[in-house]
C-alpha positions as CSV (number, residue, x, y, z in Angstrom):
1,M,3.1,14.5,-3.9
2,M,2.4,13.4,-0.4
3,I,4.6,14.0,2.6
4,K,6.3,10.7,3.1
5,D,4.6,9.4,6.3
6,Y,5.4,5.8,5.6
7,I,8.3,3.4,5.7
8,L,8.7,0.5,3.2
9,T,9.8,-2.8,4.7
10,N,12.3,-4.8,2.7
11,H,9.5,-7.3,2.1
12,A,7.3,-4.6,0.6
13,K,10.1,-3.3,-1.6
14,L,10.6,-6.8,-2.9
15,R,7.0,-7.5,-3.6
16,M,6.5,-4.1,-5.3
17,K,9.4,-4.9,-7.6
18,E,8.1,-8.4,-8.4
19,R,4.6,-7.1,-9.0
20,N,5.6,-4.0,-11.0
21,I,4.0,-1.6,-8.5
22,S,5.7,1.8,-8.4
23,E,6.1,3.9,-5.3
24,K,4.0,6.6,-7.0
25,E,1.2,4.0,-7.4
26,L,1.6,3.0,-3.7
27,E,1.3,6.7,-2.7
28,R,-1.9,7.1,-4.7
29,V,-3.4,4.2,-2.9
30,L,-2.4,5.6,0.5
31,E,-3.6,9.1,-0.4
32,S,-7.1,8.2,-1.6
33,P,-8.0,4.6,-1.3
34,D,-11.2,3.3,-2.9
35,I,-11.7,0.9,0.0
36,T,-10.2,0.5,3.5
37,Y,-10.7,-2.5,5.7
38,P,-9.1,-4.1,8.8
39,G,-6.8,-7.1,8.6
40,R,-6.9,-10.1,10.9
41,H,-3.9,-9.1,13.0
42,G,-4.4,-5.3,13.5
43,E,-3.1,-4.2,10.2
44,T,-5.0,-2.0,7.7
45,N,-5.7,-2.8,4.1
46,V,-6.3,-0.1,1.5
47,A,-7.0,-0.6,-2.2
48,K,-7.4,1.5,-5.3
49,E,-7.6,1.2,-9.1
50,V,-4.4,3.1,-10.0
51,E,-5.0,2.8,-13.7
52,K,-7.6,1.0,-15.8
53,G,-7.5,-2.6,-14.8
54,K,-4.7,-2.3,-12.3
55,N,-5.9,-2.6,-8.8
56,V,-3.4,-2.3,-6.0
57,R,-3.8,-3.3,-2.3
58,V,-1.4,-2.1,0.4
59,T,-1.2,-3.6,3.9
60,Y,0.3,-1.5,6.7
61,V,0.4,-1.0,10.4
62,V,0.9,2.4,12.2
63,K,3.7,2.9,14.6
64,K,4.8,6.3,16.0
65,K,2.5,8.1,13.5
66,K,4.2,6.4,10.5
67,K,2.7,3.8,8.3
68,I,4.9,0.7,8.1
69,I,4.1,-0.8,4.7
70,I,4.0,-4.6,5.1
71,T,3.2,-5.6,1.5
72,A,1.6,-4.4,-1.8
73,M,-0.1,-6.7,-4.3
74,L,-2.3,-6.6,-7.4
75,I,-5.9,-7.6,-6.9
76,N,-8.8,-8.3,-9.2
């Protein structure tokens, strides 16, 4: 288990619940993403296949050495 170096926004919590993404899956994406790329407004996007056919993308910004999780979504 990773040291919790992130903070979930209320928006991220809501989207994770709606999209059936667990905090454990989110942590797997953050720990070892398959792909990392910049967003349009300074954020970072990371994505990983957390289980067969379930790909999760997490968007965050870093403030004071903590990742502020903006949202999480399922991708194809």
